[in-house]
C-alpha positions in Angstrom: 28.7 7.0 -111.4 26.0 8.6 -109.3 24.9 7.7 -105.9 21.5 6.1 -105.4 20.5 8.9 -103.2 21.9 12.3 -102.6 23.2 13.4 -99.3 21.8 16.6 -97.9 18.6 18.3 -97.4 16.8 20.8 -99.7 15.3 23.8 -97.9 12.5 25.7 -99.7 11.3 29.0 -98.2 7.5 29.7 -98.6 5.6 32.6 -97.2 3.5 31.6 -94.2 0.7 34.1 -94.9 0.0 35.1 -98.5 -1.7 38.2 -99.8 -4.5 35.9 -101.0 -5.0 34.6 -97.5 -5.0 38.2 -96.2 -7.7 39.3 -98.7 -9.8 36.2 -97.9 -9.6 36.9 -94.1 -10.4 40.6 -94.6 -13.4 39.7 -96.8 -14.7 37.2 -94.3 -14.4 39.7 -91.5 -16.1 42.4 -93.6 -18.9 40.1 -94.6 -19.5 39.1 -91.0 -19.4 42.7 -89.8 -21.8 43.9 -92.5 -24.1 41.0 -91.9 -24.2 41.8 -88.2 -24.7 45.5 -89.0 -27.7 44.8 -91.3 -29.2 42.4 -88.8 -28.9 45.1 -86.0 -30.4 47.7 -88.3 -33.4 45.4 -89.0 -33.9 44.7 -85.3 -33.8 48.4 -84.6 -36.4 49.1 -87.3 -38.6 46.3 -85.8 -38.2 47.7 -82.3 -39.3 51.2 -83.5 -42.3 49.7 -85.4 -43.3 47.7 -82.3 -43.0 50.8 -80.0 -45.0 52.9 -82.5 -47.7 50.3 -82.7 -47.9 50.0 -78.9 -48.2 53.8 -78.6 -50.9 54.0 -81.2 -52.8 51.1 -79.6 -52.6 52.8 -76.2 -54.0 56.0 -77.7 -56.8 54.1 -79.3 -57.6 52.3 -76.0 -57.6 55.6 -74.1 -59.9 57.2 -76.7 -62.3 54.2 -76.6 -62.3 54.2 -72.8 -63.1 57.9 -72.6 -65.9 57.5 -75.2 -67.4 54.6 -73.2 -67.1 56.7 -70.0 -68.8 59.7 -71.7 -71.6 57.4 -72.9 -72.1 55.9 -69.4 -72.2 59.4 -67.9 -74.7 60.5 -70.5 -76.9 57.4 -69.8 -76.6 58.0 -66.1 -77.6 61.7 -66.5 -80.5 60.7 -68.7 -81.8 58.1 -66.2 -81.5 60.7 -63.4 -83.4 63.2 -65.5 -86.1 60.7 -66.3 -86.5 59.8 -62.7 -86.8 63.5 -61.8 -89.5 63.9 -64.5 -91.4 60.9 -63.2 -91.3 62.2 -59.6 -92.5 65.7 -60.8 -95.4 64.2 -62.7 -96.4 62.1 -59.8 -96.3 65.1 -57.5 -98.4 67.1 -60.0 -101.0 64.3 -60.2 -101.1 64.1 -56.4 -101.6 67.8 -56.1 -104.4 67.8 -58.7 -106.2 64.9 -57.0 -105.8 66.7 -53.6 -107.2 69.9 -55.0 -110.2 68.0 -56.5 -110.8 66.4 -53.2 -110.8 69.8 -51.4 -113.1 71.4 -54.0 -115.7 68.6 -53.6 
């Protein structure tokens, strides 16, 4: 004759943290770290490219500004020289007409 239910309690011991769980956690942490590292490296490359582009653009702007300034100075010099030539020719014409008047 057996009893309908046994008296007592069965205790089973199981590991709380298995090797499989440890490997999964390490893989997750490594994946997260490497992803962040790759993202950081890409951001640094982008920053360097941006700074290089800004420096090149600044150089181009300075070159263009100095070129425009040189052209403006050349145009100003040419207009001053043209004005001086016009004044000289007017003075020569005046002197010639004065001399003609005196010789008459």
